[in-house]
C-alpha positions in Angstrom: -62.5 61.6 -20.9 -61.9 60.8 -24.5 -58.4 59.9 -25.7 -57.3 60.6 -29.2 -55.5 58.1 -31.4 -51.9 59.2 -30.4 -52.6 58.9 -26.7 -54.1 55.4 -27.1 -50.9 54.3 -29.1 -48.7 55.8 -26.4 -50.6 53.9 -23.6 -50.3 50.7 -25.6 -46.5 51.1 -26.1 -46.1 51.7 -22.3 -48.1 48.6 -21.6 -45.9 46.6 -23.9 -42.8 47.9 -22.2 -44.3 47.1 -18.8 -45.0 43.5 -19.9 -41.4 43.2 -21.1 -40.1 44.5 -17.8 -42.3 42.1 -15.9 -41.0 39.2 -18.0 -37.4 40.3 -17.4 -38.1 40.5 -13.6 -39.7 37.0 -13.7 -36.7 35.6 -15.5 -34.3 37.3 -13.1 -36.2 35.8 -10.2 -36.1 32.4 -11.7 -32.4 32.6 -12.4 -31.8 33.8 -8.8 -33.8 30.9 -7.5 -31.8 28.4 -9.5 -28.6 30.0 -8.4 -29.6 29.7 -4.8 -30.5 26.0 -5.3 -27.1 25.4 -7.0 -25.3 27.2 -4.1 -27.1 24.9 -1.6 -26.3 21.8 -3.7 -22.6 22.8 -3.9 -22.5 23.4 -0.2 -24.0 19.9 0.5 -21.5 18.4 -1.9 -18.6 20.2 -0.3 -19.7 18.9 3.2 -20.0 15.4 1.8 -16.5 15.5 0.2 -15.0 16.9 3.4 -16.3 14.0 5.4 -15.7 11.3 2.8 -13.5 8.3 3.5 -10.6 9.2 1.3 -10.2 12.6 2.9 -10.6 11.1 6.4 -7.7 8.8 5.5 -5.5 11.6 4.2 -2.7 12.7 6.4 0.9 13.4 5.4 2.0 10.0 6.8 -0.9 7.9 5.6 -2.2 9.4 2.4 -0.3 7.0 0.3 -1.5 4.0 2.2 -5.1 5.3 2.2 -5.0 5.6 -1.6 -5.0 9.4 -1.6 -2.4 11.2 -3.8 0.0 13.4 -1.9 -1.1 16.4 -3.9 -4.6 16.0 -2.4 -3.5 15.6 1.2 -6.0 17.7 3.2 -3.5 18.8 5.8 0.1 18.3 7.0 1.1 17.4 10.4 3.1 20.1 12.4 6.8 19.3 12.7 7.4 17.9 16.2 9.6 20.1 18.3 12.1 19.2 20.9 15.2 16.9 21.0 15.3 14.4 18.3 16.7 10.9 18.7 20.2 10.7 17.3 20.7 8.7 14.1 22.5 5.4 13.9 22.8 2.8 16.7 21.1 3.7 20.0 22.8 3.6 23.3 22.3 0.3 25.1 21.3 -1.6 21.9 23.4 -4.4 20.5 25.6 -3.4 17.6 24.9 -4.4 14.0 27.2 -4.8 11.1 27.6 -6.7 7.8 28.8 -10.2 8.3 32.2 -11.1 6.9 31.7 -12.5 3.4 33.3 -15.8 2.3 35.6 -15.5 -0.8 34.3 -17.3 -3.9 36.9 -16.0 -6.4 40.7 -16.2 -6.8 42.6 -13.8 -4.5 44.4 -10.8 -5.9 48.0 -10.4 -4.7 49.7 -7.1 -4.8 53.5 -7.5 -4.7 56.5 -5.1 -4.9 59.8 -5.8 -6.5 61.8 -2.7 -5.6 61.7 -0.1 -2.9 59.7 2.9 -3.9 62.1 5.1 -1.9 65.6 4.0 -3.0 64.8 1.5 -5.8 66.7 -1.3 -4.0 65.5 -4.8 -5.0 63.3 -6.4 -2.3 63.3 -10.0 -1.1 60.6 -12.1 0.4 57.7 -10.1 2.2 57.7 -9.9 6.0 54.0 -10.2 6.3 50.8 -9.2 4.4 47.7 -7.1 4.9 44.3 -8.6 4.0 41.2 -6.8 3.0 38.0 -8.5 1.8 36.6 -6.8 -1.4 33.1 -7.4 -2.6 32.3 -6.6 -6.2 30.0 -7.4 -9.1 31.0 -9.6 -12.1 31.1 -7.7 -15.3 27.7 -7.9 -17.0 27.6 -10.2 -19.9 25.0 -12.1 -21.8 25.0 -15.9 -21.8 24.0 -17.1 -25.3 23.8 -20.9 -25.8 22.3 -23.3 -28.2 19.6 -25.5 -26.8 19.8 -28.8 -28.7 17.0 -31.4 -28.2 17.9 -34.9 -29.4 15.2 -36.9 -31.1 15.0 -40.7 -31.3 13.2 -43.4 -33.2 11.7 -45.8 -30.7 12.4 -49.4 -31.8 9.2 -50.6 -30.0 6.5 -48.3 -31.3 8.5 -46.8 -34.2 7.6 -43.3 -33.2 9.8 -40.3 -33.1 10.3 -39.1 -29.5 12.4 -36.5 -27.7 13.0 -35.2 -24.2 10.9 -32.3 -22.9 13.0 -29.1 -23.2 13.4 -27.0 -20.1 11.9 -24.0 -21.8 8.5 -23.5 -23.5 8.4 -23.7 -27.3 9.5 -20.7 -29.3 11.0 -19.1 -26.1 14.1 -17.1 -27.1 15.0 -15.9 -23.6 16.0 -17.9 -20.6 14.6 -18.2 -17.1 17.4 -16.2 -15.4 16.5 -13.2 -17.6 12.8 -13.7 -16.9 13.5 -13.8 -13.1 15.6 -10.7 -13.4 12.9 -8.8 -15.2 10.2 -9.9 -12.8 12.4 -8.7 -9.9 13.0 -5.3 -11.4 9.3 -4.9 -12.1 8.5 -5.6 -8.5 11.1 -3.0 -7.4 8.9 -0.4 -9.3 10.7 0.0 -12.6 8.6 0.7 -15.6 8.8 -1.5 -18.8 10.7 1.3 -20.5 13.3 1.5 -17.7 13.8 -2.2 -17.6 14.4 -2.2 -21.4 16.9 0.7 -21.0 18.7 -1.1 -18.2 19.1 -4.3 -20.2 20.4 -2.3 -23.2 22.9 -0.2 -21.2 24.1 -2.8 -18.7 24.1 -6.0 -20.8 23.8 -4.8 -24.4 20.6 -6.7 -24.9 18.1 -5.3 -27.3 14.6 -6.5 -26.4 11.1 -5.2 -27.1 8.6 -4.1 -24.5 6.3 -6.9 -25.7 9.0 -9.5 -25.0 9.5 -8.0 -21.5 5.7 -8.3 -20.8 5.7 -11.8 -22.2 8.5 -12.9 -19.9 6.7 -11.3 -16.9 3.5 -13.2 -17.9 5.5 -16.5 -18.2 6.8 -16.0 -14.6 3.3 -15.3 -13.3 1.9 -18.4 -15.0 4.5 -20.6 -13.3 3.7 -19.0 -10.0 -0.1 -19.7 -10.3 0.0 -22.7 -8.1 2.1 -20.9 -5.5 -0.4 -18.0 -5.5 -3.3 -20.3 -5.0 -1.6 -21.9 -2.0 -0.8 -18.6 -0.4 -4.3 -17.3 -1.1 -5.7 -20.4 0.6 -3.4 -19.8 3.6 -5.2 -16.5 4.4 -8.3 -18.4 5.6 -6.2 -20.7 7.8 -4.4 -17.8 9.5 -5.3 -16.7 13.1 -4.8 -13.0 12.5 -5.2 -11.2 9.2 -4.8 -7.5 8.3 -6.7 -6.2 5.3 -6.6 -3.0 3.3 -7.6 -1.7 -0.2 -6.8 1.1 -2.6 -7.9 2.1 -6.1 -6.1 0.6 -9.1 -7.3 1.4 -12.6 -7.6 -1.3 -15.3 -7.6 0.2 -18.8 -8.6 3.5 -17.4 -11.6 2.2 -15.5 -12.0 1.8 -11.8 -10.5 -1.3 -10.2 -9.4 -2.1 -6.6 -6.2 -3.6 -5.2 -6.8 -5.6 -2.0 -4.2 -6.9 0.3 -4.5 -9.6 3.0 -1.4 -9.8 5.3 -0.7 -12.3 8.0 2.4 -13.7 9.8 3.5 -16.0 7.0 2.3 -14.4 3.8 1.1 -11.3 2.0 -1.6 -11.9 -0.6 -2.8 -9.4 -3.2 -6.1 -9.4 -5.1 -7.2 -7.1 -7.9 -10.9 -6.9 -8.4 -13.4 -4.7 -10.3 -15.3 -3.9 -7.2 -14.7 -2.4 -3.7 -17.7 -4.3 -2.4 -18.1 -7.4 -0.3 -17.9 -9.7 -3.3 -14.1 -9.2 -3.5 -13.7 -9.8 0.3 -15.8 -13.0 0.2 -13.7 -14.5 -2.6 -10.7 -14.6 -0.3 -12.0 -14.5 3.3 -15.4 -16.3 3.2 -15.5 -18.7 6.2 -12.5 -17.1 7.9 -12.7 -17.6 11.6 -9.7 -15.7 12.9 -9.3 -12.0 13.8 -9.6 -9.6 10.9 -8.0 -6.2 11.4 -9.2 -3.4 9.1 -10.5 0.2 8.9 -14.2 1.0 9.1 -15.0 0.0 5.4 -18.3 -1.8 5.5 -17.6 -4.7 3.1 -15.3 -6.2 5.7 -18.4 -6.7 7.9 -19.6 -9.4 5.4 -17.1 -11.8 7.0 -19.5 -12.7 9.8 -17.5 -15.7 11.0 -14.5 -13.6 11.9 -13.6 -11.6 15.0 -13.1 -8.0 13.9 -10.6 -5.5 15.1 -10.9 -1.8 14.2 -7.6 0.0 13.5 -7.2 2.8 16.2 -5.0 4.7 13.8 -8.0 5.2 11.5 -10.1 6.3 14.4 -7.4 8.9 15.1 -7.6 10.1 11.5 -11.3 10.9 12.1 -10.3 12.9 15.1 -7.6 14.7 13.2 -10.0 15.6 10.5 -12.5 17.0 13.0 -9.7 19.0 14.6 -8.7 20.6 11.3 -12.3 21.5 10.7 -12.4 23.3 14.1 -9.1 25.2 13.6 -7.1 22.8 15.8 -3.7 21.4 14.9 -4.1 17.6 14.4 -2.4 15.4 17.1 -1.1 11.8 17.1 -3.0 9.0 18.7 -0.6 8.5 21.6 0.2 12.2 22.0 -0.6 14.0 25.3 0.1 17.5 23.8 -2.6 20.1 24.6 -4.8 21.4 21.7 -3.4 24.3 19.8 -5.6 26.6 17.7 -4.5 27.6 14.2 -6.4 30.8 14.2 -8.1 33.3 16.6 -11.5 32.5 18.0 -13.2 30.6 20.8 -11.9 27.0 21.2 -14.4 24.2 20.3 -14.7 23.1 24.0 -17.2 20.2 23.3 -15.2 18.7 20.5 -11.9 19.0 22.3 -13.4 17.2 25.3 -14.6 14.4 23.0 -11.4 14.1 21.1 -9.2 14.2 24.2 -11.2 11.5 25.9 -11.2 9.1 22.9 -7.4 9.5 22.7 -7.0 9.0 26.4 -9.0 5.8 26.4 -7.0 4.4 23.4 -3.7 5.6 24.8 -4.2 3.9 28.1 -5.3 0.7 26.4 -2.4 0.6 23.9 0.3 1.3 26.4 -0.7 -2.0 28.1 0.5 -4.0 25.2 2.9 -1.7 23.3 6.5 -2.8 23.3 5.7 -5.6 25.8 6.5 -9.1 24.8 4.3 -10.7 27.5 1.2 -9.4 29.2 -0.7 -11.6 31.7 -4.2 -12.6 30.9 -5.5 -10.9 34.1 -3.8 -7.6 33.1 -5.3 -7.8 29.6 -8.8 -8.6 31.0 -8.6 -5.7 33.5 -7.5 -3.2 30.8 -10.2 -4.5 28.4 -13.0 -4.0 31.0 -11.8 -0.5 31.9 -11.4 0.6 28.3 -14.8 -0.7 27.3 -16.4 0.8 30.4 -14.9 4.3 29.7 -15.8 4.2 26.0 -19.4 3.1 26.8 -19.8 6.1 29.2 -18.4 8.5 26.6 -20.7 7.2 23.8 -23.8 7.6 26.0 -23.4 11.3 26.0 -25.6 13.3 23.5 -23.1 15.3 21.7 -24.2 18.6 20.0 -21.1 19.0 17.9 -21.7 17.5 14.5 -18.3 15.9 14.1 -18.4 14.5 17.6 -21.9 13.1 17.1 -20.8 11.5 13.8 -17.7 9.8 15.2 -19.5 8.7 18.3 -22.2 7.1 16.1 -19.5 5.1 14.2 -17.7 4.1 17.4 -21.0 3.0 18.9 -21.7 0.9 15.8 -18.3 -0.8 16.1 -18.0 -0.9 19.8 -17.3 -4.7 19.8 -14.2 -4.2 17.6 -12.5 -1.3 19.4 -10.3 -3.2 21.8 -9.8 -6.6 20.2 -6.1 -6.2 20.7 -6.6 -6.4 24.4 -9.1 -9.2 24.4 -7.2 -11.5 22.0 -3.4 -12.1 22.6 -1.3 -11.9 19.4 -3.5 -9.2 17.8 -1.6 -6.0 17.1 -3.2 -2.7 18.1 -2.6 -1.3 14.6 -2.9 -2.4 11.0 0.6 -1.3 9.9 1.3 -4.6 8.1 -1.5 -4.2 5.6 -0.9 -0.5 5.3 2.8 -1.0 4.4 1.9 -3.8 2.0 -0.6 -1.7 0.1 2.1 0.9 -0.5 3.8 -1.6 -2.9 0.7 -1.5 -5.1 0.5 2.3 -4.8 4.1 2.6 -6.0 3.3 0.5 -9.1 0.2 2.5 -9.7 2.2 5.8 -9.6 4.7 4.4 -12.1 2.3 2.8 -14.6 -1.1 4.2 -13.8 -2.5 0.7 -13.3 -2.7 -2.0 -15.9 -4.0 -2.1 -19.5 -5.9 -5.4 -19.3 -7.2 -7.8 -16.6 -4.7 -10.4 -17.8 -2.0 -7.9 -16.8 -3.8 -7.5 -13.4 -3.7 -11.2 -13.0 0.0 -11.2 -13.7 0.6 -8.4 -11.2 -1.3 -9.9 -8.3 0.7 -13.2 -8.6 4.1 -11.5 -8.8 3.3 -9.1 -6.0 2.1 -11.9 -3.7 5.1 -14.1 -4.1 7.5 -11.2 -4.0 6.2 -9.7 -0.8 5.9 -13.1 0.8 9.5 -13.9 0.0 10.6 -10.6 1.6 8.5 -11.4 4.7 10.2 -14.8 5.0 13.7 -13.6 4.2 13.9 -15.7 1.0 15.2 -14.8 -2.4 12.5 -13.9 -4.9 14.7 -14.6 -7.9 15.7 -18.1 -6.5 12.0 -18.9 -6.0 11.2 -17.8 -9.5 14.1 -19.8 -11.0 13.0 -22.9 -9.1 9.5 -22.6 -10.5 10.7 -21.9 -14.1 13.4 -24.6 -14.3 11.8 -27.2 -12.0 13.4 -30.6 -12.2 14.5 -30.2 -15.8 18.1 -30.4 -17.1 20.4 -27.7 -15.7 21.0 -24.7 -17.8 24.5 -23.1 -18.2 25.3 -20.3 -15.9 27.9 -17.5 -16.0 30.6 -17.5 -13.3 32.6 -14.5 -12.1 35.8 -14.1 -14.0 38.9 -13.3 -11.9 
């Protein structure tokens, strides 16, 4: 069959259109393949984020301590129902009240010359009523001239003078510096400190001067900070924790090491073992912490895993399986948040882990003395029950993951039973890290590493003074003034 010219042209046009359609189909298939790969990648990333350490640490009570903003808390605990304990002093507990103050100012006498009823002139009073009033002195600035006498030595013929109590070119005194450092540790920003000085004392001061006074205090506390930092290695029990802390917009980390006599802060550019080794290398006591791997670098220590962090893993798994999260010591049954079959295997795993920990913790909780034999018996039972639980081949992914981590850290699970004096929680370090979180929320971190160095020294001495019941301002004044000549001080005016 012979085709004419027009038929051949039509066939060629159709072939061209067919090639274009085939090319469009090929491109569509390629885009579909890429979209499917992207969906799979996003699913894997979503699963990774759901099981990441910050999310595992995020509950409504511990998000702040775990370094997770409250806006990113993964879930909220259900409000406990039932009768609440009444506020105030509890029945059977000794009463508490403010101790009676000792007067340090002239008394104020209120007399009456005539009767307010009939205007008759009154004589001597029959008796008097006394009431102790506590007030603040009116805020006022103390401005004085610092005069340093200079002499000509008759022996060497040199001009000499006494060392002034303040550094050269310092225009503000130590009391003001101590006050500023204290306000900063209470969480006030530089702008609010400046406003408070202006409105309360009428003092106009720049932000740079406030930061300079803060740095002056930190420099004088450098020796005290070194001693407190060295005391961590000599302690018998230390609790550690860490949270993010940006320096000039870049990632940094705030570490805290808390023991019976001190609280020490460290700001480092890393969250790895390098920061831990700087403070704890050679430590031979008990180190309480979460499951963050860099703490394992302290091989000389006896480690204690915080059960509260273990419960956060369990809570996170419960939320993933539509179960309301429960507390570590709670015996409440599981409650589903939506319809469907209950996750029987996971609930069995979670309930058993909590049961083992609950039985172990109640041996030492709120008990001043526990015999060695009772501790040993409870430790053997807890270890035996946990070993039997971890031998099971769990099919549930969350149960399998948590069991693997517990198996890896089985020697650290019940240290609080094995070693007397070790708390079953890490609340001390968790509470101490919140001070840094508060400052992070106010300022967003620090602009320079010099500012970070200032902060870690002030925080360390401040929290240690609070732990020991000492005055932070008095400690700072002692370090600033030293053994130099006394400076004038303002007294309350009657």
